N, CA, C and O atoms as a Maestro MAE file, in Angstrom:
{
 s_m_m2io_version
 :::
 2.0.0
}

f_m_ct {
 s_m_title
 :::
 protein
 m_atom[268] {
  # First column is atom index #
  i_m_mmod_type
  r_m_x_coord
  r_m_y_coord
  r_m_z_coord
  i_m_residue_number
  s_m_chain_name
  s_m_pdb_residue_name
  s_m_pdb_atom_name
  i_m_atomic_number
  :::
  1 25 -49.795 62.125 158.975 1 A "MET " " N  " 7
  2 3 -50.174 61.725 157.648 1 A "MET " " CA " 6
  3 2 -50.425 60.216 157.685 1 A "MET " " C  " 6
  4 15 -49.550 59.463 158.113 1 A "MET " " O  " 8
  5 25 -51.588 59.767 157.251 2 A "PRO " " N  " 7
  6 3 -51.911 58.347 157.297 2 A "PRO " " CA " 6
  7 2 -50.954 57.503 156.449 2 A "PRO " " C  " 6
  8 15 -50.606 57.888 155.332 2 A "PRO " " O  " 8
  9 25 -50.535 56.362 156.978 3 A "SER " " N  " 7
  10 3 -49.577 55.513 156.266 3 A "SER " " CA " 6
  11 2 -50.152 54.955 154.963 3 A "SER " " C  " 6
  12 15 -49.411 54.781 153.996 3 A "SER " " O  " 8
  13 25 -51.455 54.673 154.917 4 A "ASP " " N  " 7
  14 3 -52.038 54.170 153.671 4 A "ASP " " CA " 6
  15 2 -52.008 55.236 152.573 4 A "ASP " " C  " 6
  16 15 -51.911 54.907 151.390 4 A "ASP " " O  " 8
  17 25 -52.091 56.503 152.959 5 A "PHE " " N  " 7
  18 3 -51.994 57.602 151.997 5 A "PHE " " CA " 6
  19 2 -50.619 57.626 151.344 5 A "PHE " " C  " 6
  20 15 -50.506 57.858 150.140 5 A "PHE " " O  " 8
  21 25 -49.576 57.388 152.129 6 A "LEU " " N  " 7
  22 3 -48.212 57.409 151.608 6 A "LEU " " CA " 6
  23 2 -47.983 56.347 150.538 6 A "LEU " " C  " 6
  24 15 -47.139 56.528 149.661 6 A "LEU " " O  " 8
  25 25 -48.711 55.259 150.599 7 A "LYS " " N  " 7
  26 3 -48.556 54.177 149.622 7 A "LYS " " CA " 6
  27 2 -49.127 54.531 148.252 7 A "LYS " " C  " 6
  28 15 -48.687 53.978 147.244 7 A "LYS " " O  " 8
  29 25 -50.103 55.445 148.196 8 A "ILE " " N  " 7
  30 3 -50.800 55.707 146.942 8 A "ILE " " CA " 6
  31 2 -50.668 57.143 146.437 8 A "ILE " " C  " 6
  32 15 -51.156 57.458 145.352 8 A "ILE " " O  " 8
  33 25 -50.030 58.001 147.191 9 A "CYS " " N  " 7
  34 3 -49.987 59.411 146.809 9 A "CYS " " CA " 6
  35 2 -48.942 59.685 145.725 9 A "CYS " " C  " 6
  36 15 -48.038 58.885 145.482 9 A "CYS " " O  " 8
  37 25 -49.098 60.823 145.099 10 A "HIS " " N  " 7
  38 3 -48.161 61.321 144.095 10 A "HIS " " CA " 6
  39 2 -47.808 62.758 144.447 10 A "HIS " " C  " 6
  40 15 -48.646 63.491 144.972 10 A "HIS " " O  " 8
  41 25 -46.582 63.166 144.165 11 A "MET " " N  " 7
  42 3 -46.245 64.565 144.378 11 A "MET " " CA " 6
  43 2 -46.936 65.374 143.295 11 A "MET " " C  " 6
  44 15 -46.734 65.143 142.102 11 A "MET " " O  " 8
  45 25 -47.748 66.318 143.723 12 A "TRP " " N  " 7
  46 3 -48.513 67.121 142.792 12 A "TRP " " CA " 6
  47 2 -47.756 68.391 142.428 12 A "TRP " " C  " 6
  48 15 -47.727 68.790 141.264 12 A "TRP " " O  " 8
  49 25 -47.145 69.022 143.420 13 A "LYS " " N  " 7
  50 3 -46.328 70.194 143.143 13 A "LYS " " CA " 6
  51 2 -45.323 70.405 144.261 13 A "LYS " " C  " 6
  52 15 -45.489 69.908 145.375 13 A "LYS " " O  " 8
  53 25 -44.282 71.149 143.939 14 A "ASN " " N  " 7
  54 3 -43.238 71.485 144.895 14 A "ASN " " CA " 6
  55 2 -42.829 72.915 144.565 14 A "ASN " " C  " 6
  56 15 -42.366 73.191 143.458 14 A "ASN " " O  " 8
  57 25 -42.998 73.822 145.522 15 A "GLU " " N  " 7
  58 3 -42.758 75.223 145.229 15 A "GLU " " CA " 6
  59 2 -42.155 75.960 146.417 15 A "GLU " " C  " 6
  60 15 -42.285 75.532 147.563 15 A "GLU " " O  " 8
  61 25 -41.497 77.073 146.124 16 A "VAL " " N  " 7
  62 3 -40.982 77.939 147.178 16 A "VAL " " CA " 6
  63 2 -42.167 78.706 147.735 16 A "VAL " " C  " 6
  64 15 -42.926 79.322 146.986 16 A "VAL " " O  " 8
  65 25 -42.324 78.668 149.050 17 A "SER " " N  " 7
  66 3 -43.456 79.301 149.700 17 A "SER " " CA " 6
  67 2 -43.130 80.714 150.178 17 A "SER " " C  " 6
  68 15 -43.906 81.647 149.974 17 A "SER " " O  " 8
  69 25 -41.965 80.854 150.818 18 A "ARG " " N  " 7
  70 3 -41.598 82.164 151.379 18 A "ARG " " CA " 6
  71 2 -40.131 82.154 151.786 18 A "ARG " " C  " 6
  72 15 -39.466 81.120 151.736 18 A "ARG " " O  " 8
  73 25 -39.646 83.304 152.183 19 A "LEU " " N  " 7
  74 3 -38.299 83.454 152.730 19 A "LEU " " CA " 6
  75 2 -38.449 83.763 154.210 19 A "LEU " " C  " 6
  76 15 -39.154 84.701 154.583 19 A "LEU " " O  " 8
  77 25 -37.792 82.984 155.051 20 A "GLU " " N  " 7
  78 3 -37.914 83.150 156.500 20 A "GLU " " CA " 6
  79 2 -36.532 83.032 157.132 20 A "GLU " " C  " 6
  80 15 -35.878 82.000 156.989 20 A "GLU " " O  " 8
  81 25 -36.083 84.061 157.821 21 A "ASN " " N  " 7
  82 3 -34.759 84.076 158.444 21 A "ASN " " CA " 6
  83 2 -33.653 83.746 157.431 21 A "ASN " " C  " 6
  84 15 -32.754 82.953 157.713 21 A "ASN " " O  " 8
  85 25 -33.736 84.363 156.262 22 A "ASP " " N  " 7
  86 3 -32.761 84.179 155.182 22 A "ASP " " CA " 6
  87 2 -32.708 82.748 154.638 22 A "ASP " " C  " 6
  88 15 -31.710 82.355 154.033 22 A "ASP " " O  " 8
  89 25 -33.770 81.971 154.845 23 A "LYS " " N  " 7
  90 3 -33.847 80.606 154.309 23 A "LYS " " CA " 6
  91 2 -35.137 80.460 153.513 23 A "LYS " " C  " 6
  92 15 -36.186 80.976 153.897 23 A "LYS " " O  " 8
  93 25 -35.036 79.751 152.404 24 A "LEU " " N  " 7
  94 3 -36.236 79.460 151.625 24 A "LEU " " CA " 6
  95 2 -37.074 78.419 152.351 24 A "LEU " " C  " 6
  96 15 -36.550 77.416 152.835 24 A "LEU " " O  " 8
  97 25 -38.362 78.661 152.424 25 A "VAL " " N  " 7
  98 3 -39.304 77.694 152.976 25 A "VAL " " CA " 6
  99 2 -40.114 77.182 151.788 25 A "VAL " " C  " 6
  100 15 -40.716 77.962 151.049 25 A "VAL " " O  " 8
  101 25 -40.119 75.862 151.617 26 A "CYS " " N  " 7
  102 3 -40.771 75.240 150.473 26 A "CYS " " CA " 6
  103 2 -41.986 74.438 150.916 26 A "CYS " " C  " 6
  104 15 -42.132 74.085 152.087 26 A "CYS " " O  " 8
  105 25 -42.855 74.160 149.945 27 A "ARG " " N  " 7
  106 3 -44.076 73.419 150.206 27 A "ARG " " CA " 6
  107 2 -44.220 72.358 149.115 27 A "ARG " " C  " 6
  108 15 -44.313 72.682 147.931 27 A "ARG " " O  " 8
  109 25 -44.237 71.099 149.523 28 A "ALA " " N  " 7
  110 3 -44.446 69.977 148.603 28 A "ALA " " CA " 6
  111 2 -45.830 69.412 148.879 28 A "ALA " " C  " 6
  112 15 -46.144 69.039 150.009 28 A "ALA " " O  " 8
  113 25 -46.650 69.352 147.846 29 A "THR " " N  " 7
  114 3 -48.017 68.858 148.002 29 A "THR " " CA " 6
  115 2 -48.126 67.457 147.405 29 A "THR " " C  " 6
  116 15 -47.751 67.223 146.256 29 A "THR " " O  " 8
  117 25 -48.644 66.538 148.207 30 A "PHE " " N  " 7
  118 3 -48.848 65.149 147.796 30 A "PHE " " CA " 6
  119 2 -50.349 64.895 147.762 30 A "PHE " " C  " 6
  120 15 -51.070 65.270 148.686 30 A "PHE " " O  " 8
  121 25 -50.814 64.257 146.695 31 A "ALA " " N  " 7
  122 3 -52.244 64.044 146.529 31 A "ALA " " CA " 6
  123 2 -52.546 62.614 146.116 31 A "ALA " " C  " 6
  124 15 -51.738 61.954 145.462 31 A "ALA " " O  " 8
  125 25 -53.731 62.145 146.510 32 A "GLN " " N  " 7
  126 3 -54.229 60.853 146.046 32 A "GLN " " CA " 6
  127 2 -54.894 61.107 144.701 32 A "GLN " " C  " 6
  128 15 -55.770 61.966 144.602 32 A "GLN " " O  " 8
  129 25 -54.495 60.376 143.663 33 A "PRO " " N  " 7
  130 3 -55.059 60.600 142.326 33 A "PRO " " CA " 6
  131 2 -56.591 60.519 142.313 33 A "PRO " " C  " 6
  132 15 -57.193 59.697 143.004 33 A "PRO " " O  " 8
  133 25 -57.192 61.381 141.520 34 A "ASP " " N  " 7
  134 3 -58.640 61.390 141.273 34 A "ASP " " CA " 6
  135 2 -59.478 61.688 142.514 34 A "ASP " " C  " 6
  136 15 -60.651 61.318 142.573 34 A "ASP " " O  " 8
  137 25 -58.883 62.356 143.508 35 A "THR " " N  " 7
  138 3 -59.624 62.753 144.713 35 A "THR " " CA " 6
  139 2 -59.173 64.153 145.117 35 A "THR " " C  " 6
  140 15 -58.271 64.728 144.508 35 A "THR " " O  " 8
  141 25 -59.811 64.692 146.150 36 A "ASP " " N  " 7
  142 3 -59.394 65.965 146.735 36 A "ASP " " CA " 6
  143 2 -58.588 65.735 148.013 36 A "ASP " " C  " 6
  144 15 -58.431 66.652 148.819 36 A "ASP " " O  " 8
  145 25 -58.085 64.534 148.197 37 A "TYR " " N  " 7
  146 3 -57.350 64.133 149.394 37 A "TYR " " CA " 6
  147 2 -55.882 64.487 149.200 37 A "TYR " " C  " 6
  148 15 -55.199 63.875 148.379 37 A "TYR " " O  " 8
  149 25 -55.387 65.484 149.959 38 A "GLN " " N  " 7
  150 3 -53.994 65.883 149.793 38 A "GLN " " CA " 6
  151 2 -53.414 66.480 151.065 38 A "GLN " " C  " 6
  152 15 -54.131 67.010 151.914 38 A "GLN " " O  " 8
  153 25 -52.087 66.377 151.171 39 A "TYR " " N  " 7
  154 3 -51.327 66.928 152.283 39 A "TYR " " CA " 6
  155 2 -50.173 67.743 151.726 39 A "TYR " " C  " 6
  156 15 -49.644 67.445 150.655 39 A "TYR " " O  " 8
  157 25 -49.790 68.775 152.465 40 A "ALA " " N  " 7
  158 3 -48.619 69.567 152.100 40 A "ALA " " CA " 6
  159 2 -47.570 69.399 153.194 40 A "ALA " " C  " 6
  160 15 -47.880 69.440 154.384 40 A "ALA " " O  " 8
  161 25 -46.337 69.211 152.773 41 A "ILE " " N  " 7
  162 3 -45.215 69.154 153.699 41 A "ILE " " CA " 6
  163 2 -44.443 70.449 153.522 41 A "ILE " " C  " 6
  164 15 -43.942 70.741 152.436 41 A "ILE " " O  " 8
  165 25 -44.349 71.223 154.593 42 A "VAL " " N  " 7
  166 3 -43.627 72.491 154.575 42 A "VAL " " CA " 6
  167 2 -42.236 72.211 155.136 42 A "VAL " " C  " 6
  168 15 -42.099 71.651 156.223 42 A "VAL " " O  " 8
  169 25 -41.206 72.604 154.387 43 A "TYR " " N  " 7
  170 3 -39.848 72.251 154.785 43 A "TYR " " CA " 6
  171 2 -38.854 73.330 154.376 43 A "TYR " " C  " 6
  172 15 -39.168 74.223 153.589 43 A "TYR " " O  " 8
  173 25 -37.656 73.226 154.925 44 A "THR " " N  " 7
  174 3 -36.533 74.058 154.545 44 A "THR " " CA " 6
  175 2 -35.308 73.163 154.440 44 A "THR " " C  " 6
  176 15 -35.360 71.987 154.801 44 A "THR " " O  " 8
  177 25 -34.223 73.709 153.952 45 A "VAL " " N  " 7
  178 3 -32.968 72.966 153.855 45 A "VAL " " CA " 6
  179 2 -31.975 73.631 154.808 45 A "VAL " " C  " 6
  180 15 -31.764 74.842 154.748 45 A "VAL " " O  " 8
  181 25 -31.367 72.833 155.683 46 A "THR " " N  " 7
  182 3 -30.424 73.363 156.659 46 A "THR " " CA " 6
  183 2 -29.106 73.756 155.984 46 A "THR " " C  " 6
  184 15 -28.886 73.462 154.809 46 A "THR " " O  " 8
  185 25 -28.248 74.415 156.735 47 A "ASP " " N  " 7
  186 3 -26.928 74.797 156.232 47 A "ASP " " CA " 6
  187 2 -26.089 73.584 155.844 47 A "ASP " " C  " 6
  188 15 -25.160 73.694 155.044 47 A "ASP " " O  " 8
  189 25 -26.421 72.426 156.416 48 A "LYS " " N  " 7
  190 3 -25.705 71.180 156.100 48 A "LYS " " CA " 6
  191 2 -26.330 70.447 154.919 48 A "LYS " " C  " 6
  192 15 -25.878 69.359 154.564 48 A "LYS " " O  " 8
  193 25 -27.377 71.034 154.295 49 A "GLY " " N  " 7
  194 3 -28.015 70.418 153.147 49 A "GLY " " CA " 6
  195 2 -29.051 69.363 153.489 49 A "GLY " " C  " 6
  196 15 -29.446 68.584 152.622 49 A "GLY " " O  " 8
  197 25 -29.499 69.325 154.734 50 A "GLU " " N  " 7
  198 3 -30.494 68.343 155.158 50 A "GLU " " CA " 6
  199 2 -31.887 68.962 155.146 50 A "GLU " " C  " 6
  200 15 -32.050 70.142 155.455 50 A "GLU " " O  " 8
  201 25 -32.896 68.160 154.786 51 A "LEU " " N  " 7
  202 3 -34.273 68.638 154.829 51 A "LEU " " CA " 6
  203 2 -34.752 68.720 156.264 51 A "LEU " " C  " 6
  204 15 -34.531 67.799 157.050 51 A "LEU " " O  " 8
  205 25 -35.401 69.810 156.608 52 A "LYS " " N  " 7
  206 3 -35.982 69.982 157.940 52 A "LYS " " CA " 6
  207 2 -37.468 70.243 157.746 52 A "LYS " " C  " 6
  208 15 -37.851 71.276 157.197 52 A "LYS " " O  " 8
  209 25 -38.306 69.312 158.193 53 A "ILE " " N  " 7
  210 3 -39.749 69.460 158.063 53 A "ILE " " CA " 6
  211 2 -40.248 70.434 159.121 53 A "ILE " " C  " 6
  212 15 -40.003 70.255 160.314 53 A "ILE " " O  " 8
  213 25 -40.944 71.458 158.671 54 A "ILE " " N  " 7
  214 3 -41.504 72.470 159.563 54 A "ILE " " CA " 6
  215 2 -42.915 72.080 159.985 54 A "ILE " " C  " 6
  216 15 -43.320 72.317 161.123 54 A "ILE " " O  " 8
  217 25 -43.654 71.485 159.066 55 A "GLY " " N  " 7
  218 3 -45.021 71.085 159.389 55 A "GLY " " CA " 6
  219 2 -45.656 70.281 158.278 55 A "GLY " " C  " 6
  220 15 -45.173 70.258 157.147 55 A "GLY " " O  " 8
  221 25 -46.750 69.622 158.621 56 A "ILE " " N  " 7
  222 3 -47.548 68.860 157.667 56 A "ILE " " CA " 6
  223 2 -48.972 69.378 157.787 56 A "ILE " " C  " 6
  224 15 -49.535 69.427 158.880 56 A "ILE " " O  " 8
  225 25 -49.549 69.765 156.654 57 A "GLU " " N  " 7
  226 3 -50.876 70.364 156.656 57 A "GLU " " CA " 6
  227 2 -51.836 69.547 155.805 57 A "GLU " " C  " 6
  228 15 -51.526 69.183 154.671 57 A "GLU " " O  " 8
  229 25 -53.004 69.264 156.366 58 A "ASN " " N  " 7
  230 3 -54.050 68.567 155.627 58 A "ASN " " CA " 6
  231 2 -54.720 69.596 154.727 58 A "ASN " " C  " 6
  232 15 -55.316 70.556 155.215 58 A "ASN " " O  " 8
  233 25 -54.624 69.400 153.425 59 A "GLU " " N  " 7
  234 3 -55.237 70.315 152.464 59 A "GLU " " CA " 6
  235 2 -56.425 69.678 151.752 59 A "GLU " " C  " 6
  236 15 -56.850 70.153 150.699 59 A "GLU " " O  " 8
  237 25 -56.955 68.613 152.322 60 A "SER " " N  " 7
  238 3 -58.110 67.945 151.723 60 A "SER " " CA " 6
  239 2 -59.296 68.904 151.690 60 A "SER " " C  " 6
  240 15 -59.464 69.738 152.580 60 A "SER " " O  " 8
  241 25 -60.107 68.772 150.656 61 A "HIS " " N  " 7
  242 3 -61.235 69.681 150.474 61 A "HIS " " CA " 6
  243 2 -62.565 69.087 150.899 61 A "HIS " " C  " 6
  244 15 -63.620 69.616 150.550 61 A "HIS " " O  " 8
  245 25 -62.526 67.988 151.654 62 A "ASP " " N  " 7
  246 3 -63.783 67.292 151.952 62 A "ASP " " CA " 6
  247 2 -64.106 67.210 153.448 62 A "ASP " " C  " 6
  248 15 -64.825 66.298 153.857 62 A "ASP " " O  " 8
  249 25 -63.609 68.112 154.259 63 A "ASP " " N  " 7
  250 3 -63.928 68.196 155.687 63 A "ASP " " CA " 6
  251 2 -63.569 66.957 156.497 63 A "ASP " " C  " 6
  252 15 -63.914 66.905 157.678 63 A "ASP " " O  " 8
  253 25 -62.892 65.948 155.929 64 A "SER " " N  " 7
  254 3 -62.507 64.778 156.723 64 A "SER " " CA " 6
  255 2 -61.226 65.100 157.461 64 A "SER " " C  " 6
  256 15 -60.372 65.820 156.945 64 A "SER " " O  " 8
  257 25 -61.089 64.583 158.641 65 A "GLU " " N  " 7
  258 3 -59.918 64.830 159.465 65 A "GLU " " CA " 6
  259 2 -58.879 63.772 159.205 65 A "GLU " " C  " 6
  260 15 -59.185 62.580 159.222 65 A "GLU " " O  " 8
  261 25 -57.620 64.201 158.958 66 A "GLY " " N  " 7
  262 3 -56.521 63.276 158.761 66 A "GLY " " CA " 6
  263 2 -55.754 63.090 160.049 66 A "GLY " " C  " 6
  264 15 -56.037 63.747 161.050 66 A "GLY " " O  " 8
  265 25 -54.789 62.200 160.025 67 A "GLU " " N  " 7
  266 3 -53.967 61.932 161.207 67 A "GLU " " CA " 6
  267 2 -52.663 62.669 161.100 67 A "GLU " " C  " 6
  268 15 -51.826 62.576 161.998 67 A "GLU " " O  " 8
  :::
 }
 m_bond[267] {
  # First column is bond index #
  i_m_from
  i_m_to
  i_m_order
  :::
  1 1 2 1
  2 2 3 1
  3 3 4 2
  4 3 5 1
  5 5 6 1
  6 6 7 1
  7 7 8 2
  8 7 9 1
  9 9 10 1
  10 10 11 1
  11 11 12 2
  12 11 13 1
  13 13 14 1
  14 14 15 1
  15 15 16 2
  16 15 17 1
  17 17 18 1
  18 18 19 1
  19 19 20 2
  20 19 21 1
  21 21 22 1
  22 22 23 1
  23 23 24 2
  24 23 25 1
  25 25 26 1
  26 26 27 1
  27 27 28 2
  28 27 29 1
  29 29 30 1
  30 30 31 1
  31 31 32 2
  32 31 33 1
  33 33 34 1
  34 34 35 1
  35 35 36 2
  36 35 37 1
  37 37 38 1
  38 38 39 1
  39 39 40 2
  40 39 41 1
  41 41 42 1
  42 42 43 1
  43 43 44 2
  44 43 45 1
  45 45 46 1
  46 46 47 1
  47 47 48 2
  48 47 49 1
  49 49 50 1
  50 50 51 1
  51 51 52 2
  52 51 53 1
  53 53 54 1
  54 54 55 1
  55 55 56 2
  56 55 57 1
  57 57 58 1
  58 58 59 1
  59 59 60 2
  60 59 61 1
  61 61 62 1
  62 62 63 1
  63 63 64 2
  64 63 65 1
  65 65 66 1
  66 66 67 1
  67 67 68 2
  68 67 69 1
  69 69 70 1
  70 70 71 1
  71 71 72 2
  72 71 73 1
  73 73 74 1
  74 74 75 1
  75 75 76 2
  76 75 77 1
  77 77 78 1
  78 78 79 1
  79 79 80 2
  80 79 81 1
  81 81 82 1
  82 82 83 1
  83 83 84 2
  84 83 85 1
  85 85 86 1
  86 86 87 1
  87 87 88 2
  88 87 89 1
  89 89 90 1
  90 90 91 1
  91 91 92 2
  92 91 93 1
  93 93 94 1
  94 94 95 1
  95 95 96 2
  96 95 97 1
  97 97 98 1
  98 98 99 1
  99 99 100 2
  100 99 101 1
  101 101 102 1
  102 102 103 1
  103 103 104 2
  104 103 105 1
  105 105 106 1
  106 106 107 1
  107 107 108 2
  108 107 109 1
  109 109 110 1
  110 110 111 1
  111 111 112 2
  112 111 113 1
  113 113 114 1
  114 114 115 1
  115 115 116 2
  116 115 117 1
  117 117 118 1
  118 118 119 1
  119 119 120 2
  120 119 121 1
  121 121 122 1
  122 122 123 1
  123 123 124 2
  124 123 125 1
  125 125 126 1
  126 126 127 1
  127 127 128 2
  128 127 129 1
  129 129 130 1
  130 130 131 1
  131 131 132 2
  132 131 133 1
  133 133 134 1
  134 134 135 1
  135 135 136 2
  136 135 137 1
  137 137 138 1
  138 138 139 1
  139 139 140 2
  140 139 141 1
  141 141 142 1
  142 142 143 1
  143 143 144 2
  144 143 145 1
  145 145 146 1
  146 146 147 1
  147 147 148 2
  148 147 149 1
  149 149 150 1
  150 150 151 1
  151 151 152 2
  152 151 153 1
  153 153 154 1
  154 154 155 1
  155 155 156 2
  156 155 157 1
  157 157 158 1
  158 158 159 1
  159 159 160 2
  160 159 161 1
  161 161 162 1
  162 162 163 1
  163 163 164 2
  164 163 165 1
  165 165 166 1
  166 166 167 1
  167 167 168 2
  168 167 169 1
  169 169 170 1
  170 170 171 1
  171 171 172 2
  172 171 173 1
  173 173 174 1
  174 174 175 1
  175 175 176 2
  176 175 177 1
  177 177 178 1
  178 178 179 1
  179 179 180 2
  180 179 181 1
  181 181 182 1
  182 182 183 1
  183 183 184 2
  184 183 185 1
  185 185 186 1
  186 186 187 1
  187 187 188 2
  188 187 189 1
  189 189 190 1
  190 190 191 1
  191 191 192 2
  192 191 193 1
  193 193 194 1
  194 194 195 1
  195 195 196 2
  196 195 197 1
  197 197 198 1
  198 198 199 1
  199 199 200 2
  200 199 201 1
  201 201 202 1
  202 202 203 1
  203 203 204 2
  204 203 205 1
  205 205 206 1
  206 206 207 1
  207 207 208 2
  208 207 209 1
  209 209 210 1
  210 210 211 1
  211 211 212 2
  212 211 213 1
  213 213 214 1
  214 214 215 1
  215 215 216 2
  216 215 217 1
  217 217 218 1
  218 218 219 1
  219 219 220 2
  220 219 221 1
  221 221 222 1
  222 222 223 1
  223 223 224 2
  224 223 225 1
  225 225 226 1
  226 226 227 1
  227 227 228 2
  228 227 229 1
  229 229 230 1
  230 230 231 1
  231 231 232 2
  232 231 233 1
  233 233 234 1
  234 234 235 1
  235 235 236 2
  236 235 237 1
  237 237 238 1
  238 238 239 1
  239 239 240 2
  240 239 241 1
  241 241 242 1
  242 242 243 1
  243 243 244 2
  244 243 245 1
  245 245 246 1
  246 246 247 1
  247 247 248 2
  248 247 249 1
  249 249 250 1
  250 250 251 1
  251 251 252 2
  252 251 253 1
  253 253 254 1
  254 254 255 1
  255 255 256 2
  256 255 257 1
  257 257 258 1
  258 258 259 1
  259 259 260 2
  260 259 261 1
  261 261 262 1
  262 262 263 1
  263 263 264 2
  264 263 265 1
  265 265 266 1
  266 266 267 1
  267 267 268 2
  :::
 }
}
């Protein structure tokens, strides 16, 4: 995820995506205001209450490649 994106993005939504191995897998989507530039962070919460990032997905709608 580009560092400049992190400076200007807003959390657009945060939702439960699925149940996997008896754990909820959630998806938080961050977007740059007034654009189609967005990333989703897929995560779960460990038994110790810590966030574990499973993946980061570029959900931009403009065919540009993110980092």
